[in-house]
C-alpha positions as CSV (number, residue, x, y, z in Angstrom):
1,M,4.3,-78.9,116.8
2,T,2.0,-81.1,118.7
3,L,-1.5,-82.1,117.6
4,M,-3.0,-79.9,120.2
5,E,-1.1,-76.9,118.8
6,L,-2.1,-77.9,115.3
7,S,-5.7,-78.0,116.5
8,V,-5.4,-74.3,117.5
9,T,-4.1,-73.4,114.1
10,Y,-7.0,-75.2,112.4
11,R,-9.4,-73.4,114.7
12,T,-7.8,-70.0,113.9
13,S,-8.0,-70.8,110.1
14,A,-11.6,-71.8,110.4
15,E,-12.4,-68.5,112.1
16,A,-10.7,-66.5,109.4
17,L,-12.6,-68.5,106.7
18,R,-15.9,-68.0,108.5
19,R,-15.3,-64.2,108.7
20,R,-14.3,-64.0,105.0
21,I,-17.4,-66.0,103.9
22,G,-19.5,-63.6,106.0
23,E,-17.9,-60.6,104.3
24,L,-18.4,-62.1,100.8
25,R,-22.1,-62.9,101.6
26,E,-22.6,-59.3,102.8
27,E,-21.0,-58.0,99.7
28,S,-23.1,-60.2,97.5
29,R,-26.2,-58.8,99.1
30,V,-25.3,-55.2,98.3
31,R,-24.1,-55.8,94.8
32,T,-26.5,-55.2,91.9
33,D,-24.4,-56.6,89.1
34,P,-25.5,-60.2,88.5
35,E,-22.1,-61.2,87.2
36,A,-20.4,-59.8,90.4
37,V,-22.9,-61.6,92.6
38,R,-22.3,-64.9,90.7
39,C,-18.6,-64.6,91.1
40,L,-19.0,-63.9,94.9
41,N,-21.3,-66.8,95.3
42,R,-18.8,-69.1,93.4
43,R,-16.1,-67.9,95.8
44,I,-18.2,-68.6,98.8
45,A,-19.0,-72.1,97.4
46,E,-15.2,-72.7,97.1
47,L,-14.5,-71.6,100.6
48,E,-17.2,-73.5,102.4
49,P,-15.5,-77.0,102.0
50,L,-12.3,-75.5,103.4
51,L,-14.2,-74.1,106.4
52,R,-15.8,-77.5,107.0
53,E,-12.5,-79.3,106.8
54,A,-10.7,-76.9,109.1
55,R,-13.4,-77.3,111.7
56,E,-13.4,-81.1,111.4
57,L,-9.6,-81.2,111.6
58,A,-9.5,-78.9,114.6
59,V,-11.7,-81.5,116.5
60,V,-9.8,-84.5,115.2
61,T,-6.4,-83.1,116.2
62,A,-7.6,-81.8,119.5
63,R,-9.1,-85.2,120.5
64,Y,-6.8,-87.6,118.7
65,Y,-5.4,-89.2,121.8
66,D,-8.7,-89.3,123.7
67,R,-9.7,-93.0,123.6
68,R,-13.4,-92.3,124.2
69,Y,-13.5,-90.1,121.1
70,H,-14.9,-91.9,118.0
71,K,-12.6,-90.7,115.2
72,S,-14.1,-89.8,111.9
73,E,-13.3,-92.5,109.3
74,K,-12.7,-89.6,106.9
75,Y,-9.5,-88.7,108.8
76,C,-8.2,-92.0,109.9
77,F,-4.4,-92.1,109.8
């Protein structure tokens, strides 16, 4: 698998995470049980870093060989 193909995979994963976070946010709006809302918000908080990393890695892997692209120090390999 090339880095460009891996980039597509990260983008697809990020989109799935974005959709799921949206579903959980919508569900937390309609729930009336405070405990259920707290659990949903905790799950959202757990998924948000995964979404951020998937988005970042999609960019890094897509542009890895572009010399003009300033790579994030977070993902230097």
